[in-house]
C-alpha positions as CSV (number, residue, x, y, z in Angstrom):
1,M,35.8,-54.8,-3.1
2,K,36.4,-58.4,-2.0
3,I,34.7,-60.4,0.7
4,E,35.3,-63.9,1.9
5,F,32.5,-66.2,0.8
6,K,32.0,-67.7,4.3
7,K,31.6,-64.1,5.7
8,A,28.6,-63.2,3.4
9,P,25.7,-62.2,5.7
10,Q,22.5,-64.2,6.1
11,T,20.3,-61.1,5.8
12,P,20.5,-58.9,2.7
13,K,23.4,-56.4,2.9
14,K,23.7,-53.3,0.7
15,L,26.1,-53.5,-2.2
16,E,27.6,-50.5,-3.9
17,V,30.8,-50.8,-6.0
18,T,32.1,-48.4,-8.7
19,V,34.5,-49.5,-11.4
20,D,35.5,-46.8,-13.8
21,S,32.2,-45.1,-14.7
22,V,30.0,-48.0,-13.9
23,K,28.4,-48.8,-10.6
24,I,26.7,-51.9,-9.2
25,E,23.9,-51.1,-6.7
26,G,21.8,-53.7,-4.8
27,T,22.0,-56.3,-2.2
28,F,23.7,-59.6,-1.5
29,C,23.1,-62.3,1.0
30,K,23.8,-66.0,1.7
31,M,21.0,-68.3,0.7
32,S,22.6,-71.5,1.9
33,Q,26.0,-72.7,2.9
34,S,27.2,-72.7,-0.7
35,L,25.1,-70.1,-2.4
36,V,25.1,-66.3,-2.3
37,K,22.4,-64.3,-4.1
38,I,23.1,-61.0,-5.8
39,D,20.1,-58.8,-6.7
40,A,21.5,-55.6,-8.2
41,T,21.5,-53.1,-11.0
42,L,24.5,-52.2,-13.2
43,I,24.3,-48.4,-13.9
44,G,26.6,-46.0,-15.7
45,N,28.3,-45.3,-19.1
46,T,30.8,-47.3,-21.0
47,D,32.6,-47.0,-24.4
48,I,31.6,-49.6,-27.0
49,D,32.7,-50.2,-30.6
50,C,30.2,-50.3,-33.5
51,C,30.4,-53.8,-35.0
52,R,29.9,-52.3,-38.5
53,C,32.2,-49.3,-38.8
54,G,34.4,-49.6,-35.7
55,I,33.7,-46.2,-34.3
56,T,33.7,-46.0,-30.5
57,D,30.5,-44.7,-28.9
58,N,29.6,-44.1,-25.3
59,I,26.4,-45.9,-24.2
60,E,24.3,-45.8,-21.1
61,V,24.2,-49.0,-19.1
62,N,21.2,-50.0,-17.0
63,E,21.2,-53.7,-16.6
64,K,19.3,-55.8,-13.9
65,L,21.6,-58.4,-12.4
66,D,20.1,-61.4,-10.6
67,F,22.4,-64.3,-10.1
68,L,23.9,-66.7,-7.6
69,L,27.5,-67.2,-6.6
70,S,28.7,-70.6,-5.5
71,D,32.0,-71.8,-3.9
72,R,31.3,-75.3,-5.2
73,I,30.6,-76.9,-8.5
74,I,26.9,-76.9,-9.2
75,K,25.6,-80.1,-11.0
76,N,21.9,-79.3,-10.8
77,D,20.7,-78.6,-14.4
78,E,17.2,-77.8,-13.2
79,R,18.2,-74.5,-11.6
80,E,16.9,-71.5,-13.6
81,D,19.1,-68.9,-12.0
82,L,22.6,-68.1,-13.4
83,V,25.2,-69.6,-11.1
84,I,28.7,-68.2,-11.1
85,E,31.3,-70.4,-9.5
86,I,34.0,-68.5,-7.6
87,E,37.5,-69.5,-6.8
88,D,39.6,-69.1,-3.7
89,G,36.6,-68.5,-1.5
90,L,36.6,-64.8,-2.3
91,I,33.8,-62.8,-3.8
92,D,35.4,-60.1,-6.0
93,F,32.7,-57.6,-6.8
94,D,35.1,-55.5,-9.0
95,A,35.7,-58.6,-11.2
96,L,32.0,-59.2,-11.4
97,V,31.4,-55.7,-12.7
98,Q,34.2,-56.1,-15.2
99,S,32.8,-59.4,-16.3
100,E,29.4,-58.0,-16.9
101,L,30.8,-55.0,-18.8
102,E,32.8,-57.3,-21.1
103,A,29.6,-59.4,-21.7
104,I,27.9,-56.2,-22.8
105,K,30.8,-55.1,-25.0
106,S,30.9,-58.5,-26.7
107,D,27.4,-58.1,-28.0
108,Y,26.8,-56.6,-31.5
109,H,26.2,-52.9,-31.3
110,I,25.5,-50.6,-34.2
111,C,26.1,-46.9,-34.0
112,E,23.4,-44.4,-35.0
113,Q,25.0,-43.5,-38.3
114,C,25.2,-47.2,-39.4
115,S,21.7,-47.9,-38.3
116,N,20.4,-45.1,-40.6
117,D,22.5,-46.3,-43.5
118,N,20.4,-48.7,-45.6
119,D,23.2,-49.6,-48.1
120,D,24.6,-53.1,-48.3
121,F,27.7,-53.1,-46.2
122,E,31.1,-54.5,-47.0
123,K,34.3,-52.9,-45.9
124,E,37.8,-54.0,-45.8
125,F,40.1,-52.6,-43.2
């Protein structure tokens, strides 16, 4: 789902987008002329690789997402919120979901079998 940045509503609007088996649910609204706030939860299941043995495992995702979107470059370092700069004046919610999934997948995950294995680990593939 895509929406033009300038058409984002001033009052919170319901957001529900599903990409593969993961869904983002929550609200979004314009906070100022150049900022849109997203307050949502990422829910679903995704495949992830164990960083130790490489086995693919399916994990449940339940992540709280609170961030701001901006159509301009933000130079204020005092802001505590995560600000994502968008291009072309379009908010692409599918791309946001994909980006959050990739961030989760890039983290180190250890499968149940490896977490129970107390041996020193060194494997060559």
